[in-house]
ZAMARGU-4260 file (C-alpha; in steps of 0.2 Angstrom, whole numbers, plus 5000, padded with zeros to 4 digits):
<rodrens>
0) 5000/5000/5000 | 5006/5017/4996 | 5010/5029/5010 | 4999/5044/5011 | 5008/5059/5005
5) 5001/5071/5018 | 5010/5063/5032 | 5020/5076/5041 | 5036/5074/5051 | 5034/5074/5070
10) 5038/5091/5077 | 5048/5092/5093 | 5041/5105/5104 | 5054/5114/5115 | 5048/5116/5133
15) 5044/5134/5138 | 5054/5140/5153 | 5047/5152/5165 | 5060/5165/5168 | 5059/5172/5186
20) 5068/5189/5188 | 5076/5190/5205 | 5072/5205/5216 | 5084/5219/5213 | 5093/5217/5229
25) 5107/5228/5224 | 5095/5242/5219 | 5086/5240/5236 | 5103/5241/5245 | 5109/5257/5236
30) 5092/5266/5238 | 5092/5262/5256 | 5110/5269/5258 | 5105/5285/5249 | 5090/5287/5261
35) 5103/5286/5275 | 5114/5298/5266 | 5099/5311/5265 | 5097/5308/5284 | 5115/5311/5287
40) 5115/5328/5277 | 5099/5334/5286 | 5105/5328/5303 | 5122/5336/5302 | 5114/5353/5298
45) 5100/5352/5310 | 5112/5347/5324 | 5124/5361/5320 | 5111/5375/5321 | 5117/5380/5338
50) 5135/5381/5332 | 5130/5392/5317 | 5119/5403/5328 | 5134/5406/5340 | 5148/5408/5327
55) 5137/5420/5316 | 5128/5428/5331 | 5111/5424/5323 | 5095/5429/5332 | 5080/5418/5334
60) 5072/5426/5320 | 5087/5424/5309 | 5088/5405/5313 | 5070/5404/5308 | 5073/5413/5292
65) 5088/5401/5289 | 5077/5386/5291 | 5063/5393/5281 | 5075/5397/5266 | 5081/5379/5267
70) 5063/5372/5267 | 5057/5383/5253 | 5071/5379/5242 | 5069/5360/5245 | 5050/5362/5242
75) 5053/5371/5225 | 5066/5358/5220 | 5054/5344/5224 | 5040/5352/5214 | 5051/5356/5199
80) 5057/5338/5198 | 5039/5332/5194 | 5044/5338/5177 | 5062/5333/5177 | 5061/5315/5183
85) 5051/5307/5169 | 5063/5314/5157 | 5080/5313/5165 | 5077/5298/5177 | 5081/5298/5196
90) 5098/5290/5193 | 5104/5305/5183 | 5096/5317/5196 | 5105/5309/5210 | 5122/5309/5200
95) 5121/5328/5202 | 5111/5331/5218 | 5120/5318/5229 | 5138/5326/5228 | 5130/5344/5228
100) 5121/5340/5244 | 5137/5335/5252 | 5146/5351/5246 | 5131/5361/5251 | 5132/5355/5269
105) 5150/5361/5270 | 5145/5378/5262 | 5132/5380/5275 | 5144/5375/5290 | 5158/5386/5283
110) 5147/5402/5279 | 5157/5417/5284 | 5142/5429/5286 | 5123/5431/5286 | 5122/5433/5267
115) 5133/5418/5262 | 5123/5408/5275 | 5106/5411/5266 | 5114/5408/5249 | 5121/5392/5255
120) 5105/5387/5263 | 5096/5389/5247 | 5108/5379/5237 | 5108/5365/5250 | 5089/5365/5250
125) 5088/5363/5232 | 5101/5349/5232 | 5092/5341/5247 | 5075/5342/5239 | 5081/5334/5223
130) 5089/5320/5233 | 5073/5317/5243 | 5062/5317/5227 | 5073/5306/5217 | 5077/5293/5230
135) 5059/5291/5235 | 5055/5289/5216 | 5068/5275/5216 | 5062/5268/5232 | 5044/5267/5225
140) 5051/5258/5210 | 5060/5245/5221 | 5045/5242/5231 | 5034/5238/5215 | 5048/5226/5209
145) 5047/5217/5226 | 5028/5218/5226 | 5028/5221/5245 | 5030/5236/5257 | 5048/5242/5258
150) 5047/5261/5259 | 5045/5261/5278 | 5061/5252/5281 | 5070/5264/5269 | 5063/5279/5278
155) 5070/5271/5294 | 5087/5271/5286 | 5084/5290/5284 | 5081/5292/5303 | 5096/5281/5307
160) 5107/5292/5296 | 5100/5308/5304 | 5103/5301/5322 | 5121/5296/5318 | 5125/5313/5311
165) 5118/5321/5327 | 5128/5310/5338 | 5144/5314/5328 | 5141/5332/5329 | 5138/5331/5347
170) 5153/5321/5350 | 5164/5333/5340 | 5157/5348/5349 | 5161/5339/5365 | 5179/5337/5359
175) 5180/5356/5354 | 5181/5351/5335 | 5176/5366/5325 | 5159/5364/5317 | 5164/5367/5299
180) 5178/5354/5301 | 5166/5342/5308 | 5154/5344/5293 | 5169/5343/5281 | 5174/5327/5288
185) 5157/5319/5287 | 5154/5326/5269 | 5171/5317/5264 | 5164/5301/5272 | 5147/5302/5264
190) 5153/5308/5247 | 5158/5290/5240 | 5140/5284/5246 | 5132/5297/5235 | 5140/5289/5220
195) 5133/5272/5224 | 5116/5277/5215 | 5104/5263/5210 | 5100/5261/5191 | 5082/5266/5187
200) 5070/5252/5186 | 5057/5250/5172 | 5042/5261/5175 | 5025/5252/5176 | 5014/5252/5161
205) 5000/5265/5161 | 4984/5260/5170 | 4967/5269/5170 | 4965/5283/5182 | 4959/5277/5199
210) 4941/5283/5202 | 4942/5282/5221 | 4947/5301/5222 | 4939/5305/5239 | 4949/5291/5247
215) 4965/5296/5239 | 4962/5314/5244 | 4958/5309/5262 | 4974/5299/5263 | 4984/5314/5256
220) 4977/5325/5269 | 4982/5313/5283 | 4999/5311/5276 | 5001/5330/5275 | 4996/5332/5293
225) 5008/5318/5299 | 5022/5326/5290 | 5018/5343/5296 | 5018/5337/5314 | 5035/5328/5311
230) 5042/5343/5303 | 5037/5355/5317 | 5044/5343/5330 | 5060/5341/5321 | 5062/5359/5318
</rodrens>
């Protein structure tokens, strides 16, 4: 009997592998370190305000104006980065803002007078605000990659960094080390960590706008109140 001509050769199917991407541990570590760096920069300035006030003979009103300048500059930088981050990426922002924050802290500590102090406070505020916005953007991306809450732990690293900076400033003050020298030494130690920026992770695909507006707005108000209380206590 003649074999049918429509017989086909058997096809060998290659088994499909499911590739599981490991969580970006290196990115998580570096983002956490950058949070700690931001805390150190904030803590070293906050803990040194008495030294600044004594050296430059600042009144209570001038101290408040100094902190207001720092805060407004940081707020302006954060709002501006809403337009910059989607275009440049958080890693690019941190490449500039990280070292600038360390240099800005030294400029604040070594300011020779009232005018230079406020200029340095504005510059440091811009760098600090840029660091905060960029590192939080990266932290949110790492959290999405892990698919579990991680930002609270990263913010804890910020608090640890601020506490360590405060202790170092207190110890150096006890040893009669000039405040500008203290900040300069801490900045030199922190500067290499600012270069350990994490790469930007892929952004999530666009999703339809969440219709639960009132709930999101309520959470935003509660978050604002919490940060306001925290800021007042810290200041």
